[in-house]
C-alpha positions as CSV (number, residue, x, y, z in Angstrom):
1,X,0.2,0.0,-0.1
2,X,0.9,3.6,-0.7
3,X,-0.9,6.2,0.7
4,X,-1.3,9.9,-1.1
5,X,-2.8,12.1,1.6
6,X,-2.8,15.8,2.2
7,X,-5.1,18.7,1.4
8,X,-7.8,19.5,-1.2
9,X,-6.8,20.9,-4.3
10,X,-3.2,19.5,-4.4
11,X,-3.7,17.2,-7.4
12,X,-3.5,13.9,-5.5
13,X,-6.0,12.0,-8.0
14,X,-4.3,13.1,-11.1
15,X,-0.7,12.0,-9.4
16,X,-2.4,8.8,-8.4
17,X,-4.1,7.9,-12.1
18,X,-0.7,8.9,-13.6
19,X,1.3,6.3,-11.2
20,X,-1.6,3.6,-11.6
21,X,-1.0,4.0,-15.5
22,X,2.8,3.6,-15.4
23,X,3.1,1.0,-12.5
24,X,0.0,-1.1,-13.1
25,X,-1.2,-0.3,-9.4
26,X,-4.7,-0.1,-8.4
27,X,-6.4,3.0,-7.0
28,X,-8.5,3.3,-4.0
29,X,-10.5,6.4,-4.5
30,X,-11.6,7.5,-0.9
31,X,-14.1,10.3,-2.4
32,X,-16.0,7.3,-4.2
33,X,-15.6,4.9,-1.2
34,X,-17.0,7.3,1.1
35,X,-20.4,6.9,-0.2
36,X,-20.2,3.1,0.5
37,X,-19.5,4.3,4.5
38,X,-23.1,5.6,4.5
39,X,-24.9,2.3,5.5
40,X,-21.9,1.3,7.8
41,X,-21.8,4.6,10.0
42,X,-23.9,4.5,13.0
43,X,-24.9,7.4,15.5
44,X,-23.2,5.7,18.6
45,X,-19.7,4.8,16.9
46,X,-19.4,7.5,14.3
47,X,-21.4,10.5,15.7
48,X,-19.7,13.2,13.4
49,X,-19.9,11.2,10.3
50,X,-23.3,10.2,11.1
51,X,-24.5,13.8,11.7
52,X,-22.7,15.2,8.4
53,X,-24.6,12.5,6.4
54,X,-27.9,14.1,7.9
55,X,-26.9,17.2,7.7
56,X,-30.0,18.3,5.6
57,X,-29.7,20.3,2.5
58,X,-26.5,21.0,0.6
59,X,-24.4,23.5,2.4
60,X,-26.6,23.7,5.4
61,X,-24.0,22.7,8.1
62,X,-21.3,24.8,6.4
63,X,-23.6,27.9,6.3
64,X,-24.3,27.9,10.1
65,X,-21.1,27.4,11.3
66,X,-17.6,29.3,11.2
67,X,-14.4,27.3,9.2
68,X,-13.0,26.6,12.6
69,X,-16.2,24.7,14.1
70,X,-16.2,22.9,10.8
71,X,-12.9,22.0,11.1
72,X,-13.4,20.6,14.7
73,X,-16.3,18.7,13.4
74,X,-14.4,16.7,10.8
75,X,-15.1,13.0,11.5
76,X,-11.8,11.9,10.4
77,X,-10.0,14.3,13.0
78,X,-11.7,12.1,15.6
79,X,-10.7,8.5,14.1
80,X,-14.2,8.1,12.8
81,X,-13.2,7.1,9.4
82,X,-10.0,5.1,9.4
83,X,-11.8,1.9,10.4
84,X,-13.9,2.2,7.0
85,X,-10.7,2.7,4.9
86,X,-8.8,-0.1,6.6
87,X,-11.9,-2.4,6.2
88,X,-12.1,-1.7,2.4
89,X,-8.2,-2.0,1.9
90,X,-8.0,-5.4,3.6
91,X,-10.7,-6.3,1.2
92,X,-8.9,-5.6,-2.0
93,X,-6.7,-8.0,-3.9
94,X,-3.1,-8.2,-3.1
95,X,-1.8,-8.9,-6.6
96,X,-0.7,-5.4,-7.3
97,X,0.4,-2.1,-5.6
98,X,-2.5,-0.1,-4.1
99,X,-2.5,3.8,-4.2
100,X,-4.9,5.3,-1.6
101,X,-6.0,8.5,-2.8
102,X,-7.8,10.3,0.0
103,X,-7.2,13.6,2.0
104,X,-9.7,12.5,4.7
105,X,-7.2,10.8,7.2
106,X,-4.7,12.7,9.3
107,X,-1.1,11.1,9.4
108,X,-1.7,10.0,13.3
109,X,-4.3,7.5,11.9
110,X,-2.2,6.8,8.7
111,X,1.0,5.9,10.3
112,X,0.1,2.7,12.0
113,X,-1.2,1.1,8.9
114,X,2.2,1.6,7.3
115,X,5.0,-1.2,7.6
116,X,7.6,1.8,6.3
117,X,7.5,5.4,6.5
118,X,8.0,5.7,2.8
119,X,5.0,4.1,2.3
120,X,2.9,7.6,2.6
121,X,3.2,11.2,1.4
122,X,1.0,14.2,2.1
123,X,0.8,16.8,-0.4
124,X,-0.4,20.2,0.6
125,X,-1.0,22.9,-2.0
126,X,0.3,26.5,-1.4
127,X,-2.3,28.8,-0.5
128,X,-2.5,30.6,-3.7
129,X,-2.3,27.4,-5.7
130,X,-5.5,25.9,-3.8
131,X,-7.5,29.1,-4.2
132,X,-6.8,29.0,-8.1
133,X,-7.8,25.3,-8.0
134,X,-10.6,25.5,-5.9
135,X,-11.9,28.6,-7.7
136,X,-11.7,26.8,-11.2
137,X,-13.6,23.6,-9.7
138,X,-16.6,25.6,-8.6
139,X,-16.8,27.9,-11.5
140,X,-19.5,25.8,-12.5
141,X,-22.8,26.7,-11.1
142,X,-24.1,23.4,-11.1
143,X,-21.1,22.0,-9.1
144,X,-21.2,24.9,-6.6
145,X,-24.8,24.4,-6.1
146,X,-24.6,20.5,-5.6
147,X,-22.0,21.4,-2.6
148,X,-23.3,24.6,-1.0
149,X,-26.8,24.7,-2.2
150,X,-28.3,28.4,-2.6
151,X,-25.7,29.7,-0.3
152,X,-23.4,32.5,-1.6
153,X,-20.6,30.4,-3.3
154,X,-17.8,33.1,-2.9
155,X,-18.6,33.0,0.8
156,X,-18.9,29.3,1.1
157,X,-15.3,29.1,-0.9
158,X,-14.0,31.5,1.5
159,X,-15.2,29.1,4.5
160,X,-13.8,26.3,2.6
161,X,-10.4,27.8,2.1
162,X,-10.1,28.6,5.9
163,X,-11.1,25.1,6.9
164,X,-8.6,23.7,4.5
165,X,-5.8,25.9,6.0
166,X,-6.4,24.4,9.5
167,X,-6.3,20.9,7.9
168,X,-3.1,21.7,6.4
169,X,-1.4,22.8,9.6
170,X,-2.5,19.9,11.8
171,X,-1.3,17.4,8.7
172,X,2.0,19.2,8.7
173,X,2.3,18.8,12.4
174,X,1.2,15.2,12.7
175,X,3.4,14.4,9.6
176,X,6.5,15.9,11.2
177,X,5.8,14.1,14.6
178,X,5.3,10.6,12.5
179,X,8.3,11.5,10.3
180,X,6.2,11.1,7.5
181,X,7.1,13.1,4.1
182,X,4.8,16.3,3.2
183,X,5.4,17.7,-0.5
184,X,4.4,21.2,-0.9
185,X,2.5,21.9,-4.3
186,X,2.7,25.2,-5.9
187,X,2.2,24.4,-9.7
188,X,5.9,24.6,-10.5
189,X,6.1,21.1,-11.3
190,X,3.7,19.2,-13.9
191,X,1.7,16.2,-12.7
192,X,4.0,13.9,-14.5
193,X,7.1,15.3,-12.6
194,X,5.4,14.9,-9.3
195,X,4.3,11.5,-10.0
196,X,7.8,10.5,-11.0
197,X,9.2,11.9,-7.7
198,X,6.3,10.0,-5.7
199,X,7.3,6.7,-7.9
200,X,10.7,7.2,-6.6
201,X,9.9,7.7,-3.0
202,X,7.4,5.0,-2.9
203,X,9.8,2.3,-4.5
204,X,7.1,1.4,-7.0
205,X,8.4,-1.4,-9.5
206,X,8.3,-0.7,-13.2
207,X,5.0,-1.7,-14.8
208,X,4.9,-5.4,-16.3
209,X,3.2,-6.6,-19.5
210,X,-0.4,-6.4,-19.2
211,X,-2.1,-9.4,-17.7
212,X,-4.3,-11.7,-19.9
213,X,-7.8,-10.4,-19.7
214,X,-7.2,-7.2,-18.5
215,X,-6.5,-3.7,-20.0
216,X,-4.9,-0.7,-18.7
217,X,-7.1,2.1,-17.7
């Protein structure tokens, strides 16, 4: 297993796809997997995650809280989601490397899952880079509405950026304490260059020939 964590807008998914294509690896998409946790979450064992799922209309929980309150309510900060990820990973086939593409668990919870520190990297975008990435992401009115409903998208984006800055600071602190690598992302390197860097760090083997019955994605 190789874990690509960090902050939103850092290009984790792009890098994971590039590595998967060149090293015959399987990508565990945490954003997609999260939907499968909904039926496994209970109010007693996962109170914050359960509350997020049942928060009501899109953007409602964000609109009524400050960035600091949203940050404090993140289920992953309180260890509520690492069990879901662990169960999912254990159920995957073990015939090729697995790349975990998921921002939502801090280094403190990831470290016990690793055999070696080089198995995890946390990508953290520079503030101006993240602002550009998220501004572009939510420039589509439909996507903004799906996340924040009818609330002012500019105000919601500002709150999102403030929440993410708090998350980055905690990830950076925890990664240093656990001896795990942090990579600052500012757009000066292409996704291919960053993927090549991580391939070496992760000690990924060169891709072999495509196996019978399977095509590359």
